[in-house]
Phi, psi and omega in degrees: 000129182284159180301321180299320179295319179296317178297321178297317178297319180297316180294320177298319181293319178299318180296318180297316180293318180299315180294322179295317178295321180295319185281339184243286188298315181298316179296320178295323178293323176298317178297320179296320178300317178295323179295319179294325176297321176297319179299316178298322180294317184278345188303319182267347186254323186210094185297320181298314178296323179298320179294322178295316179294327177295320178297321177295317181297322179297320177296321178296319178298316179298320179297318179296319178299317179297319178296318180294324177297320178296320179296317178298318179297320180294330179297323176200102182301094187299329181297333178294324177282325187281307187230008166113171184298308184298322182298326179298318180286327175296319178295318178299314180299316180299320180294317178300319181289322181291328180276342184221085190298330183271001185272143171253128183234121178242123177245139173226098193241121173276163176287139178235140179299128182252010189291332182278352176075002184235310188300309183297315179298318180297317178297316179301316182289328174299314180295316178303311182295319178299317180292317179295323178297319178297314182295321183289325195239341194257342187057034182284154174259346185217136173237130177237128181231133173228140173232107185245134183243113180261010179097326179255325181223151173255122183254120180247134175227125178235116183221157181216171178248035185271205188289337186086170180261110186285317185276157174295134184288123178242098185292340185280338184240294184263189177055057183301319181298316179293324178295319177301315180297315183295321179296321176298314181297316179300319181294337178264014180062031181258184179228143181232136179231137180239126174238122185221139175208191184295343181270352180140188182231141178231121177249121177244137184227136176235123182236125178290145174289169185302325182289341183262349184289000000 
């Protein structure tokens, strides 16, 4: 991977994190600020209401802390360093299921070499983005993900049974999640193909191993 490709990935990642923080944590902090103003208003007028609003504010603080922990984890999935590759995907699957009780998630993940510090993390983030994209846009009931390593190439397949992508995919403007995935794949000298219809969407990715690049 060339230095230019690495820099491109870094800038893409910074943009993704900035947009995520703006859409979640910043908005939550604004709500918390408003909640604290209510507490100050009720403090001298209605002690009981003030206590109730304080309890709500405490829940908001806990929610913000949880969001920040997720952001920190996304910056560098520490569990991948601590207890391994498979554990990262087990954690991802558990999170998807806990946030979406009616969803069925099937993972079939082979071991991938993590020695270069880039490929494995990129594959993990490609899968994360693919799954989040499905949840946000497809109304799918099932997500199936496979990461297969034949020694020369890593084959990734992410598919769902959702609505499909109705519009022609324009990576330059819309479909930020898909654009993020494609940029990751391009930086790893891989290829990505998307097939989508009313029965769902199937994304297949082929990435050469380091020895094949």
